[in-house]
C-alpha positions as CSV (number, residue, x, y, z in Angstrom):
1,X,-77.2,-1.5,6.5
2,X,-79.3,0.9,8.6
3,X,-78.2,2.2,12.2
4,X,-81.0,0.4,13.8
5,X,-80.0,-3.0,12.3
6,X,-76.3,-2.4,12.9
7,X,-77.3,-1.9,16.6
8,X,-79.4,-5.1,16.8
9,X,-76.7,-7.1,15.2
10,X,-74.1,-5.8,18.1
11,X,-76.6,-6.4,20.8
12,X,-77.1,-9.7,19.9
13,X,-73.1,-10.4,19.2
14,X,-72.6,-8.7,22.6
15,X,-74.7,-11.2,24.3
16,X,-73.5,-14.1,22.3
17,X,-69.9,-13.3,23.8
18,X,-71.2,-13.1,27.5
19,X,-72.9,-16.3,27.1
20,X,-69.2,-17.9,26.5
21,X,-67.6,-15.8,29.2
22,X,-70.1,-16.5,32.1
23,X,-70.2,-20.2,31.4
24,X,-66.7,-21.2,31.7
25,X,-66.8,-22.2,35.1
26,X,-67.5,-25.7,34.9
27,X,-64.6,-26.4,32.6
28,X,-62.4,-23.9,34.4
29,X,-62.9,-26.0,37.3
30,X,-61.8,-29.0,36.0
31,X,-58.9,-27.8,34.1
32,X,-57.4,-25.4,37.2
33,X,-57.7,-28.7,39.4
34,X,-55.7,-30.9,37.0
35,X,-53.3,-28.1,35.8
36,X,-52.7,-25.4,38.4
37,X,-52.8,-27.4,41.4
38,X,-56.3,-25.5,42.4
39,X,-58.2,-27.9,45.2
40,X,-61.6,-28.4,44.8
41,X,-62.6,-26.2,48.2
42,X,-60.9,-23.0,46.4
43,X,-62.5,-23.8,43.0
44,X,-65.9,-23.9,44.7
45,X,-65.4,-20.0,45.1
46,X,-65.1,-19.0,41.6
47,X,-69.0,-18.8,40.8
48,X,-69.3,-16.7,44.0
49,X,-66.9,-14.0,42.5
50,X,-69.1,-13.9,39.5
51,X,-72.2,-14.0,40.7
52,X,-71.5,-11.4,43.8
53,X,-69.8,-8.9,41.7
54,X,-73.0,-9.0,39.2
55,X,-75.5,-8.5,42.0
56,X,-73.5,-5.8,43.9
57,X,-72.2,-3.9,40.8
58,X,-76.1,-3.9,39.5
59,X,-77.3,-2.6,42.7
60,X,-75.0,0.3,42.6
61,X,-74.3,1.5,39.3
62,X,-78.0,0.7,37.3
63,X,-79.5,4.0,38.1
64,X,-76.5,6.0,37.1
65,X,-75.7,4.3,33.8
66,X,-77.7,7.1,31.6
67,X,-75.6,9.6,33.0
68,X,-72.4,8.1,32.1
69,X,-73.7,6.8,28.7
70,X,-75.1,3.8,27.6
71,X,-72.9,2.9,24.7
72,X,-69.8,4.0,26.8
73,X,-70.4,1.9,30.0
74,X,-70.9,-1.1,27.8
75,X,-67.6,-0.3,25.8
76,X,-66.3,0.0,29.0
77,X,-67.6,-3.3,30.2
78,X,-66.0,-5.2,26.9
79,X,-62.6,-3.6,27.3
80,X,-62.7,-4.6,31.2
81,X,-63.7,-8.0,30.0
82,X,-60.9,-8.3,27.3
83,X,-58.3,-7.4,29.7
84,X,-59.7,-9.8,32.3
85,X,-59.2,-13.0,29.6
86,X,-55.8,-11.5,28.5
87,X,-54.6,-11.5,32.1
88,X,-55.7,-15.1,32.7
89,X,-53.9,-16.1,29.9
90,X,-50.7,-14.4,30.6
91,X,-50.7,-14.9,34.4
92,X,-52.7,-18.0,35.2
93,X,-53.2,-19.0,38.9
94,X,-56.2,-19.5,41.6
95,X,-56.0,-15.7,42.4
96,X,-55.9,-14.8,38.5
97,X,-58.9,-16.9,38.1
98,X,-60.7,-15.3,41.1
99,X,-59.8,-11.7,39.7
100,X,-61.0,-12.8,36.3
101,X,-64.3,-13.9,37.5
102,X,-64.8,-10.5,39.6
103,X,-64.2,-8.4,36.4
104,X,-66.3,-10.7,34.5
105,X,-69.1,-10.3,36.6
106,X,-68.8,-6.2,37.2
107,X,-68.5,-6.2,33.3
108,X,-71.5,-8.5,32.5
109,X,-73.5,-6.3,35.3
110,X,-72.8,-3.3,33.3
111,X,-73.3,-4.4,30.1
112,X,-76.6,-6.5,30.6
113,X,-78.5,-3.2,32.2
114,X,-77.0,-0.9,29.5
115,X,-78.2,-4.0,26.7
116,X,-81.7,-4.1,27.9
117,X,-82.0,-0.2,27.7
118,X,-80.2,-0.4,24.1
119,X,-83.4,-2.8,23.2
120,X,-85.8,0.0,24.0
121,X,-84.2,2.1,21.9
122,X,-83.8,-0.2,19.0
123,X,-87.7,-1.4,18.7
124,X,-90.9,1.0,18.5
125,X,-93.5,-1.5,20.0
126,X,-94.2,-4.3,22.5
127,X,-94.4,-6.7,19.9
128,X,-91.0,-5.9,18.6
129,X,-89.6,-5.6,21.8
130,X,-90.4,-8.9,23.1
131,X,-89.3,-10.6,19.9
132,X,-85.7,-9.0,19.9
133,X,-85.6,-9.6,23.4
134,X,-86.2,-13.3,22.9
135,X,-83.6,-13.6,19.9
136,X,-80.9,-11.7,22.0
137,X,-81.4,-14.0,25.0
138,X,-81.3,-17.1,22.4
139,X,-78.0,-15.6,21.5
140,X,-76.7,-15.8,24.6
141,X,-77.4,-19.7,25.2
142,X,-76.0,-20.2,21.8
143,X,-73.0,-18.6,23.2
144,X,-73.2,-21.2,26.4
145,X,-73.2,-24.0,23.9
146,X,-70.5,-22.7,21.8
147,X,-67.8,-21.9,24.7
148,X,-68.2,-25.9,25.6
149,X,-66.8,-26.7,22.1
150,X,-64.4,-24.0,22.0
151,X,-62.7,-25.3,25.0
152,X,-62.8,-28.9,23.4
153,X,-60.6,-27.7,20.9
154,X,-57.7,-26.5,23.2
155,X,-58.0,-29.7,25.8
156,X,-56.4,-32.9,25.4
157,X,-58.3,-36.2,25.0
158,X,-56.0,-38.1,27.5
159,X,-57.6,-39.2,30.8
160,X,-55.2,-37.0,32.9
161,X,-53.8,-33.7,31.1
162,X,-51.6,-31.3,33.0
163,X,-50.9,-29.0,30.2
164,X,-51.7,-25.5,30.1
165,X,-53.0,-25.5,26.5
166,X,-56.6,-24.6,27.6
167,X,-55.6,-21.3,28.7
168,X,-55.3,-20.4,24.7
169,X,-59.2,-20.4,24.5
170,X,-58.9,-16.8,26.3
171,X,-56.9,-15.7,23.2
172,X,-60.1,-16.4,21.4
173,X,-62.8,-14.9,24.4
174,X,-60.4,-11.6,24.3
175,X,-60.8,-11.3,20.3
176,X,-64.6,-12.1,20.6
177,X,-64.8,-8.9,23.4
178,X,-62.9,-7.0,20.9
179,X,-65.2,-7.5,18.0
180,X,-68.1,-7.1,19.9
181,X,-66.4,-3.8,21.3
182,X,-65.6,-2.4,17.4
183,X,-69.4,-3.5,16.1
184,X,-70.7,-1.6,18.9
185,X,-68.4,1.7,18.5
186,X,-69.6,1.5,14.6
187,X,-72.8,2.2,15.8
188,X,-74.5,5.9,16.3
189,X,-77.2,5.5,19.1
190,X,-79.4,8.4,20.4
191,X,-80.0,7.9,23.9
192,X,-82.1,11.0,24.8
193,X,-85.0,8.7,25.6
194,X,-83.0,6.5,28.1
195,X,-81.8,9.5,30.1
196,X,-83.6,9.9,33.6
197,X,-84.3,13.4,35.3
198,X,-81.5,14.2,37.6
199,X,-83.6,13.9,40.6
200,X,-84.5,10.2,39.6
201,X,-80.9,8.6,39.2
202,X,-80.5,7.2,42.6
203,X,-80.5,3.8,44.2
204,X,-83.4,4.9,46.4
205,X,-85.5,5.6,43.4
206,X,-84.5,2.4,42.1
207,X,-85.8,0.6,45.1
208,X,-89.1,2.7,45.4
209,X,-89.5,1.4,41.9
210,X,-90.3,-2.0,43.6
211,X,-92.8,-1.1,45.5
212,X,-95.0,-0.4,42.2
213,X,-97.8,-2.7,41.7
214,X,-96.5,-3.2,37.7
215,X,-92.9,-3.9,39.1
216,X,-93.9,-6.1,41.9
217,X,-95.6,-8.3,39.9
218,X,-92.5,-8.7,37.7
219,X,-90.4,-9.1,40.2
220,X,-92.5,-12.1,41.3
221,X,-92.7,-13.5,37.8
222,X,-88.9,-13.2,37.3
223,X,-88.1,-14.6,40.9
224,X,-90.1,-17.8,39.9
225,X,-88.7,-18.2,36.7
226,X,-85.3,-18.2,37.4
227,X,-86.5,-20.3,40.5
228,X,-87.5,-23.1,38.0
229,X,-85.0,-22.8,35.5
230,X,-81.9,-22.9,37.5
231,X,-83.8,-25.6,40.0
232,X,-83.8,-28.0,37.0
233,X,-80.6,-26.9,34.8
234,X,-78.5,-27.2,38.0
235,X,-79.4,-30.4,39.1
236,X,-80.3,-32.0,35.8
237,X,-77.2,-33.9,35.2
238,X,-77.4,-35.6,38.6
239,X,-81.2,-36.2,38.3
240,X,-80.4,-37.9,34.7
241,X,-77.5,-39.9,36.2
242,X,-79.0,-41.1,39.8
243,X,-82.6,-41.3,38.7
244,X,-82.8,-42.0,34.9
245,X,-79.8,-44.3,35.1
246,X,-77.6,-42.7,32.5
247,X,-74.1,-42.8,32.9
248,X,-72.3,-39.8,33.9
249,X,-70.8,-38.8,30.3
250,X,-74.3,-38.9,28.8
251,X,-75.9,-37.2,32.0
252,X,-73.4,-34.4,31.1
253,X,-74.2,-34.1,27.5
254,X,-78.0,-34.4,27.9
255,X,-77.6,-30.9,30.0
256,X,-75.6,-29.5,27.1
257,X,-78.9,-30.5,25.0
258,X,-80.9,-28.9,27.6
259,X,-79.0,-25.4,27.2
260,X,-79.6,-26.2,23.4
261,X,-83.4,-26.3,23.8
262,X,-83.7,-23.1,25.7
263,X,-81.2,-21.8,22.7
264,X,-83.9,-22.8,20.0
265,X,-86.9,-22.0,22.1
266,X,-85.9,-18.2,22.5
267,X,-84.9,-18.0,19.0
268,X,-87.9,-19.5,17.5
269,X,-90.4,-18.0,19.8
270,X,-89.2,-14.6,18.9
271,X,-90.8,-15.0,15.4
272,X,-94.0,-16.3,16.9
273,X,-94.5,-13.4,19.4
274,X,-93.9,-10.9,16.6
275,X,-97.1,-12.4,14.9
276,X,-99.3,-13.7,17.4
277,X,-98.0,-11.4,20.8
278,X,-96.3,-12.7,23.6
279,X,-99.1,-13.7,26.2
280,X,-100.8,-16.3,24.1
281,X,-97.5,-17.8,23.1
282,X,-96.2,-17.9,27.0
283,X,-99.2,-19.3,28.5
284,X,-99.3,-22.2,25.9
285,X,-95.8,-22.6,26.4
286,X,-95.9,-22.5,30.3
287,X,-99.1,-25.1,30.0
288,X,-97.0,-27.7,27.8
289,X,-94.1,-26.9,30.7
290,X,-96.5,-28.2,33.3
291,X,-97.7,-30.9,31.7
292,X,-94.2,-32.1,30.6
293,X,-93.0,-31.8,34.2
294,X,-96.4,-34.4,35.6
295,X,-95.2,-36.7,32.8
296,X,-91.7,-37.1,33.9
297,X,-92.5,-38.1,37.5
298,X,-94.1,-41.2,36.7
299,X,-91.9,-42.2,33.5
300,X,-88.6,-41.8,35.5
301,X,-90.1,-43.9,38.1
302,X,-90.5,-47.0,35.6
303,X,-87.2,-46.5,33.9
304,X,-84.9,-45.4,37.0
305,X,-83.6,-49.1,37.0
306,X,-82.9,-49.8,33.4
307,X,-79.6,-50.4,32.3
308,X,-78.6,-47.8,29.5
309,X,-75.8,-47.8,27.7
310,X,-76.5,-45.4,24.6
311,X,-79.0,-43.1,23.4
312,X,-81.2,-45.6,21.6
313,X,-82.1,-47.2,25.1
314,X,-82.4,-44.0,27.0
315,X,-85.9,-43.4,28.6
316,X,-88.3,-40.8,27.1
317,X,-87.7,-38.8,30.4
318,X,-84.8,-38.0,29.3
319,X,-86.4,-36.4,26.0
320,X,-88.8,-34.4,27.8
321,X,-86.2,-32.5,29.8
322,X,-85.7,-31.0,25.9
323,X,-89.0,-30.1,26.0
324,X,-89.1,-28.0,29.2
325,X,-86.1,-26.3,28.1
326,X,-87.5,-25.4,24.7
327,X,-91.1,-24.2,25.9
328,X,-89.7,-22.6,29.2
329,X,-87.2,-20.6,27.3
330,X,-89.2,-17.7,26.0
331,X,-90.9,-16.9,29.2
332,X,-87.8,-15.3,31.2
333,X,-87.0,-12.7,28.1
334,X,-90.6,-12.0,27.6
335,X,-91.4,-10.6,31.1
336,X,-88.5,-8.4,31.1
337,X,-89.5,-7.1,27.9
338,X,-93.4,-6.6,28.8
339,X,-92.0,-4.5,32.2
340,X,-89.8,-2.6,29.9
341,X,-91.9,-2.0,27.3
342,X,-94.6,-0.8,29.2
343,X,-92.3,1.7,31.1
344,X,-90.7,4.9,30.2
345,X,-87.4,4.5,28.6
346,X,-86.0,6.6,31.0
347,X,-86.4,4.3,33.9
348,X,-85.3,1.0,32.0
349,X,-81.6,1.1,33.7
350,X,-83.1,1.5,37.1
351,X,-85.7,-1.4,36.4
352,X,-83.0,-4.1,35.0
353,X,-81.0,-3.2,38.1
354,X,-83.8,-4.7,40.1
355,X,-84.1,-7.6,37.2
356,X,-80.7,-8.8,37.6
357,X,-80.6,-8.5,41.6
358,X,-84.2,-10.7,41.8
359,X,-82.8,-13.0,39.0
360,X,-79.6,-13.9,41.2
361,X,-81.8,-14.4,44.2
362,X,-84.0,-16.5,42.3
363,X,-81.5,-18.4,40.9
364,X,-79.6,-19.2,44.1
365,X,-83.0,-20.1,45.7
366,X,-84.1,-22.5,43.2
367,X,-80.8,-24.5,43.2
368,X,-80.6,-24.6,47.0
369,X,-84.0,-25.9,47.6
370,X,-83.7,-28.3,45.0
371,X,-80.7,-29.7,46.7
372,X,-82.5,-29.9,49.6
373,X,-85.1,-32.1,48.1
374,X,-82.7,-34.1,46.3
375,X,-81.2,-34.9,49.8
376,X,-84.5,-35.7,51.5
377,X,-86.8,-36.9,49.1
378,X,-86.3,-38.6,45.8
379,X,-85.2,-36.8,42.7
380,X,-88.3,-37.7,40.8
381,X,-90.1,-35.9,43.8
382,X,-88.0,-32.9,43.8
383,X,-88.2,-32.3,39.8
384,X,-92.3,-33.0,39.8
385,X,-92.2,-30.1,42.9
386,X,-91.5,-27.9,40.3
387,X,-95.1,-27.8,39.2
388,X,-96.1,-25.7,41.9
389,X,-94.0,-22.6,41.1
390,X,-95.0,-23.2,37.4
391,X,-98.6,-22.7,38.4
392,X,-97.9,-19.7,40.3
393,X,-96.0,-18.2,37.6
394,X,-99.0,-18.8,35.2
395,X,-101.3,-16.7,37.6
396,X,-98.3,-14.2,37.7
397,X,-98.3,-13.9,33.9
398,X,-102.2,-13.3,33.7
399,X,-101.6,-10.3,36.4
400,X,-98.6,-9.3,34.3
401,X,-100.8,-9.1,31.1
402,X,-103.2,-7.3,33.1
403,X,-101.0,-4.6,34.2
404,X,-99.5,-4.3,30.7
405,X,-102.9,-3.6,29.4
406,X,-103.6,-0.7,32.3
407,X,-100.1,0.7,31.1
408,X,-101.1,0.6,27.5
409,X,-104.3,2.3,28.0
410,X,-102.6,5.3,29.6
411,X,-100.1,5.7,27.0
412,X,-97.1,4.3,28.5
413,X,-97.2,7.2,31.1
414,X,-94.8,6.9,34.1
415,X,-95.0,3.5,36.1
416,X,-95.8,5.2,39.2
417,X,-99.4,6.3,37.7
418,X,-100.3,2.3,37.1
419,X,-102.1,0.8,40.2
420,X,-104.2,-2.2,40.5
């Protein structure tokens, strides 16, 4: 096996592992309340410890990772994650859970920036970059699905379970971090192309990149995409329950199916983009997403009050959300790939710092606005309103393609030389 192939496998495994680590909050809230005497108000802070750590560390460290070494930074992140898992298993409690998520957020911020920069080192052209990015993100979504199954192996089947057996899950998660660490450590990586000039490596220079046309268009696209994905994904169980009339258990399962559709969409689109290029694939997917959103509104109105006891009687709208997840899936990793492949490898870590920051902002805004619409108008109207940011994203993708062609025509010169 070549060093490049080993690196690709390591990147997929690492992102799969973090898909598991970052998506334990829902189950941990349920089990911490039942077995660790954690109140609902206290549990509401778990996500905050994770997300704030990710945004803050991305902002502070992204510009300086190449100096430290991408591989070494990712190794440190994996070690920190393993320690966080072991700590939570050995000394469980509210403070330990908060500290666990803070450490996971810190390590993920470092690993994500380093991993995307590594993708640039493992690929030779924009098609290969887009394909590998989509596959890696697909691996992340498979991790999201896998962690729910993993927890189910350690959680009792009784209505009220006060045991601490669920904490044994963290032995497995710690082992996943160690396996990922060993796989990454076995690869020899030439990071010379990813090292910026000393004068470029600063937070100020990272922020200056946000003013450049190519980067500015990307930031808008990334923000809008995460706005849509989080707005739909976060409130999908509530929509299924309150608007479509699905029982709560089916509503939760449908949310898992949605995540599975995203995983499948990212993995399969990687192969399609390798042959067709990213632009026709993504624009076709976005067009289908817009059409599906427009269909869900009237379909949900017709089926909202129908009694539902099983999937055979579930309304068509519940299944159409799987289509939204599948076709929405390739857009985010693709636009990130387009930005990085059109930019010098020496600026990838700074650009990824911006990616993480504005993705976090877009996710928060999407979830919050959907919540406001859910409270003030019908749930069907709240979801139908996503067609407007989806249309804006289509325009943004057209401009992003225009900027990519301009960058390619000047042979991947510095991002600062690309202008509208």
